[in-house]
N, C-alpha and C positions, 0 to 999 in steps of 0.2 A: 618624194621620198616613199609615199604609199605605193606608187607604181614600181619603184625599185624593189620594195619588200614583196609585192605581189609577184613580180618576175622571178625573184630569187626563190620564193616559195614554190612557184610552179615548176621551176627547174629542179628543185629538190624533190618534189613529188614525182615528176616524170622520170627522174634518173635514179632515185635512191631505192626504189622498191621494184624489183623485177616482178614480184607477185602482183603489184598494182598494174604494171604495164601489161601483164598477161590477162588482166581482167577487163572485160568489155562492158559497155554501157548496160547491156541486158542483165548482167549478173548483179548489178546494183539495183536495177529496176525490178525488184522482187514481186511487185504486184502487177507488173505488166501494163501500167497505164501510160507508158511512153515518156515518163519523166522520173527523175530521182528526187524524192522528197528529202527533207532534212533528216527524218527518221531513218530512211534507207541509207543515207550517207554515213550514219553513225557506225556502220559496220567496218569502216575504214577510217582510222584516226586521222590520217593526212587529208583525206577527202573531207571529213567533217570540219577540220580546221580551216580549209580553204573554201568551204561551201559559199560563204557570203561573197567572197571575191569572184568566184566562178559564176555566181548567179547574176549575170550581167543586167537582166531586166528587173531584178529585185522582186520577182513574184514568189519566192520561197521554194522554187523547184529548179532543178537543172535539166535543161533540154539536152538532146543528143549533141547539138551544136555547141552549147556551153561546156558540156563534159569533154568534147573533143579538143578543147583548148589545152588540155594537159597531156594529150597524146601526140 
């Protein structure tokens, strides 16, 4: 069930916001350290809500590879 919820949320995130689709990793990585922190993710409500599901390794940051799962 959690996988289904995550899948539906990812589909909604990827398809519901043209503005999000047009934004790339670097626009969220505002400090340029190569990862998106939870604080940086707060600039986008949908990304913030999905942050924990996208953070596959559970380190509290999104890598480019983790972020790419929504594009």
